[in-house]
C-alpha positions in Angstrom: 0.0 -0.2 0.1 1.2 3.5 -1.3 1.1 6.2 2.0 1.0 9.3 0.8 -2.0 9.0 -0.9 -3.4 7.8 2.8 -1.6 10.8 4.7 -3.0 13.3 1.6 -6.2 11.9 1.4 -5.9 12.3 5.5 -5.0 15.6 5.2 -7.8 16.8 3.0 -10.7 14.8 5.6 -8.6 16.6 8.7 -8.8 20.1 7.0 -12.8 19.7 5.8 -13.4 19.0 9.4 -11.6 21.5 10.9 -13.0 23.8 8.7 -16.3 23.3 10.3 -15.3 23.9 14.0 -16.5 27.0 15.4 -13.2 29.8 15.7 -10.3 28.9 17.9 -9.8 31.1 21.6 -7.1 33.6 21.3 -6.0 32.5 24.8 -4.4 28.4 25.4 -7.2 26.5 26.1 -6.2 23.1 26.5 -9.8 21.3 27.0 -11.2 23.3 23.7 -8.8 22.0 22.3 -8.6 18.2 22.8 -12.7 18.8 22.1 -11.5 20.1 18.4 -8.9 17.5 18.2 -11.9 14.6 18.9 -14.1 16.1 16.9 -12.0 16.2 13.6 -11.0 12.9 14.8 -7.7 13.4 15.5 -6.4 10.3 17.8 -3.5 9.3 16.7 0.2 10.9 16.6 0.4 10.6 13.3 -3.6 12.4 12.6 -1.7 15.2 15.2 0.8 15.9 13.1 -2.0 15.7 9.5 -3.3 18.9 11.8 0.0 20.8 12.5 0.4 20.9 8.6 -3.0 21.5 8.3 -3.1 24.3 11.1 0.4 25.8 9.5 -1.7 25.6 5.8 -3.6 27.8 7.7 -1.1 29.9 9.3 0.0 30.9 5.6 -3.4 32.0 4.1 -4.6 33.9 7.1 -0.5 36.1 6.7 -1.1 36.2 2.7 -4.6 37.2 3.7 -3.1 39.2 6.0 -5.6 37.8 8.9 -5.1 37.6 12.3 -2.8 34.0 13.5 -2.2 34.3 17.4 -5.6 32.0 17.3 -3.7 29.2 14.7 -0.1 30.2 16.2 -1.1 29.1 20.0 -3.1 25.9 18.4 0.0 24.6 16.2 2.2 25.8 19.6 0.0 23.0 21.6 -0.8 20.4 19.2 3.4 20.2 18.5 3.6 20.0 23.1 1.3 16.9 22.4 2.9 15.6 19.9 6.2 15.2 22.0 4.7 14.0 24.7 
């Protein structure tokens, strides 16, 4: 089995689910972040890595559009710490 299409498909699934989520808080909130991970289906370290990639893509798009990135930055930072646990 080729893992690349699976990762791409999983990234699309997680990205779509994240876009359906309500706005992230400006300050880090582990309870909200845990709930977001569960709702988008990012429960494994692999999926959290994919979610980090999705959030990083969203940060880059927001910067291009000159929109604030603080909620995404704090969520990404929390995800990166969670992935190291």
